[in-house]
C-alpha positions in Angstrom: 99.6 143.3 102.6 99.2 142.0 106.1 102.3 139.8 105.7 104.3 142.8 104.4 103.5 144.8 107.6 105.8 142.4 109.5 108.7 143.3 107.2 111.4 145.3 109.0 114.5 144.4 106.9 115.2 144.6 103.1 117.9 142.4 101.7 119.0 142.7 98.0 121.5 141.1 95.8 123.5 143.4 93.5 124.1 142.2 89.9 120.9 141.5 88.0 118.9 142.7 91.0 119.7 146.1 92.6 122.0 147.1 89.8 120.8 147.9 86.3 122.2 146.2 83.2 125.1 148.8 83.2 126.0 147.5 86.7 124.9 150.8 88.3 122.4 152.0 90.9 119.9 154.3 89.2 118.9 157.6 90.8 115.4 156.3 91.3 116.6 153.2 93.2 118.9 155.5 95.3 115.9 157.7 96.2 113.7 154.8 97.2 116.4 153.3 99.4 117.0 156.6 101.1 113.3 156.8 101.9 113.4 153.2 103.1 116.2 154.2 105.5 114.3 157.3 106.6 111.3 155.1 107.5 113.5 152.9 109.8 114.0 149.8 107.7 117.3 147.8 108.1 119.1 147.5 104.8 121.4 144.6 103.8 123.2 144.0 100.5 124.1 140.3 99.9 126.3 139.8 96.9 128.8 137.4 95.4 131.1 140.4 94.8 134.2 141.0 96.8 133.7 143.5 99.6 136.2 146.0 98.1 134.3 146.0 94.9 130.8 146.1 96.5 131.6 148.8 99.1 132.2 151.4 96.3 128.8 150.5 94.9 126.7 150.6 98.0 128.3 153.9 99.1 126.4 155.5 96.3 123.1 154.8 98.1 124.3 157.2 100.8 122.5 155.3 103.6 123.8 152.8 106.2 124.0 149.3 104.7 125.2 146.0 106.1 127.3 144.2 103.5 127.3 140.4 103.0 129.9 139.7 100.3 131.6 136.8 98.6 128.3 134.9 99.0 128.6 135.1 102.8 132.3 134.7 103.4 132.6 138.3 104.6 130.2 140.5 106.7 130.8 144.2 107.1 128.9 146.7 109.3 127.6 150.0 107.8 130.8 151.7 109.1 132.9 149.1 107.2 133.9 147.2 110.3 134.6 143.5 109.4 132.3 141.4 111.5 132.9 137.9 110.0 135.5 136.4 107.7 136.1 132.9 106.4 138.7 131.7 103.9 139.2 128.4 102.1 142.3 126.5 103.1 145.1 126.4 100.5 145.0 122.6 100.2 141.2 122.6 99.6 141.5 125.1 96.7 144.6 123.4 95.2 142.7 120.1 95.2 139.7 121.7 93.6 141.8 123.1 90.8 143.5 119.8 90.3 141.1 118.8 87.5 141.0 119.3 83.8 139.9 122.9 83.1 139.0 123.9 79.6 141.3 126.7 78.3 138.2 128.8 77.5 137.4 129.1 81.2 138.6 132.0 83.2 139.7 131.0 86.7 139.7 133.4 89.6 140.7 133.2 93.2 139.2 135.9 95.4 142.0 137.1 97.7 141.7 139.8 100.4 143.2 142.6 98.3 143.4 141.2 94.7 141.8 138.7 92.5 144.2 136.2 91.0 143.3 135.1 87.5 144.7 132.9 84.7 143.7 135.4 82.0 142.6 139.0 81.4 138.8 139.0 81.0 137.3 142.3 79.8 133.7 141.1 80.6 134.7 140.6 84.3 136.5 143.9 84.4 133.3 145.6 83.0 131.4 144.6 86.2 133.5 147.3 88.1 132.8 150.9 87.2 135.9 151.8 89.1 138.7 149.2 89.5 138.9 149.1 93.3 139.4 145.4 93.4 142.4 144.7 91.2 143.2 141.6 89.1 146.6 139.9 89.2 147.6 137.5 86.4 149.1 134.3 87.8 150.2 130.9 86.6 148.3 128.5 88.8 151.0 125.8 88.2 153.5 128.0 89.9 151.4 129.3 92.7 152.4 128.4 96.3 149.5 129.9 98.4 146.0 128.9 97.1 144.1 130.1 100.2 141.1 132.2 99.0 137.8 133.6 100.0 136.1 131.7 97.1 136.8 130.1 93.7 135.2 131.7 90.7 135.0 130.4 87.1 133.6 132.3 84.0 132.9 131.0 80.5 130.3 131.9 77.8 129.7 128.1 77.3 127.5 127.0 80.3 127.9 123.3 79.5 131.7 123.6 80.0 131.1 125.1 83.4 128.7 122.2 84.2 131.3 119.7 83.3 133.9 121.5 85.5 131.4 121.7 88.4 130.9 117.9 88.3 134.7 117.3 88.1 135.4 119.5 91.1 132.6 118.1 93.2 133.8 114.6 92.5 137.1 115.7 94.0 136.0 118.1 96.8 132.3 117.6 97.7 133.1 117.1 101.4 134.5 120.7 101.6 132.8 122.7 98.9 129.4 123.7 97.6 128.7 125.5 94.4 126.3 128.1 92.8 125.7 129.5 89.4 125.3 133.2 90.1 124.8 133.5 86.4 124.7 130.8 83.7 128.2 132.1 82.7 129.5 132.3 86.3 130.3 129.3 88.6 131.3 129.8 92.2 132.6 127.5 94.9 132.5 128.3 98.6 133.1 126.4 101.8 130.0 124.3 102.8 129.4 126.5 105.8 129.3 129.7 103.7 126.0 130.9 102.3 124.3 134.3 102.0 121.3 133.2 104.1 123.6 132.1 107.0 125.4 135.4 106.9 122.2 137.4 106.8 120.9 135.5 109.8 124.1 136.6 111.7 123.4 140.3 110.8 119.7 140.0 111.8 120.5 138.3 115.1 122.9 141.2 115.9 120.1 143.7 115.1 117.3 141.8 116.9 115.4 140.6 113.8 114.7 137.2 112.2 114.5 136.1 108.5 110.7 136.0 108.9 110.9 139.9 109.1 113.0 140.2 106.0 112.2 140.8 102.4 114.8 139.5 100.0 115.4 140.1 96.3 117.6 138.0 94.0 118.2 136.6 90.6 120.8 133.8 90.9 121.3 130.4 92.3 123.5 131.8 95.0 120.3 133.6 96.2 118.2 130.4 96.6 118.5 130.0 100.4 118.0 133.7 101.2 114.9 133.8 98.9 113.4 130.6 100.2 113.9 131.3 104.0 112.8 135.0 104.1 109.4 136.2 105.2 109.0 137.4 101.6 111.3 136.3 98.8 111.1 138.0 95.4 112.6 136.8 92.2 113.7 139.3 89.5 111.9 139.1 86.1 115.3 138.7 84.4 116.3 135.7 86.6 116.9 132.4 84.7 113.7 130.3 84.1 115.3 127.5 86.1 115.5 129.6 89.2 111.8 130.5 88.9 111.0 126.8 88.5 113.1 126.0 91.5 111.2 128.4 93.7 107.7 128.2 92.1 105.9 129.7 95.1 107.8 133.0 95.0 106.5 136.1 93.3 108.4 137.3 90.2 108.7 141.1 89.9 109.9 143.5 87.2 113.5 143.2 85.8 116.6 145.0 87.0 116.4 147.1 83.8 113.0 148.4 85.1 114.3 149.2 88.6 112.2 146.2 89.8 113.5 146.2 93.4 112.9 149.9 93.9 109.5 149.8 92.2 108.3 146.9 94.3 109.4 148.6 97.5 107.8 151.9 96.5 104.5 150.2 95.8 104.3 147.6 98.6 106.4 149.1 101.5 106.5 152.9 101.1 103.7 155.4 100.7 102.3 155.2 97.2 103.4 158.7 96.4 106.9 157.4 96.1 106.0 155.0 93.3 106.4 156.0 89.7 104.5 154.9 86.7 
């Protein structure tokens, strides 16, 4: 507990972490985060989601939250002021897509106001309770402007994504790095972009360090923020390979069990806020 007394900041991923399997924030989680705010903790959400999508979710917490979105390519203050933005150049994205892509793979470019995709994907749409970040069907062979916040691929066959990852890195490794946010989701960002880097910018602005932060995550786009925090916590529902990659970190309850909120209630807040 001595180490946890130094914690002043709580950082959480969304999907598979703060959100339950229905991609929602439970009432219990909401109540815990409101108490966390009342006790003076700084709260940061760090997600691969686009900011327009994520803002509608974190608004339901009804507390001030810094938002790191698109894996660190955007930072917004609690009053939704944009503090940082980084886009991939059109030529970099075009070159990355200039590889053989299996027709089963859904391709998405995160743009500022829409996400451009080669096919309608009901599973991806289901991640948004309300469609605030709208899809736009495009033919990538006819697209002129490839500039994007990040490149995203989805496929139920993980091995097809691994093959695509290798092909893109062979073409563009000097510009891009990748992460599997889920086994079915492959994302490419600029090498300078990472959740941990963006979180550090937020903490510097607020006068804190990563040593004073507790982070929660479940995907490989969370590795750096989990590894560099004062206390990194892996969700019970995270892939086994993530747990093996960070063997020294504690594994907590799953997102279906409100694992983040229950850990905070037990370890940070007064025990009266914990539930059985």
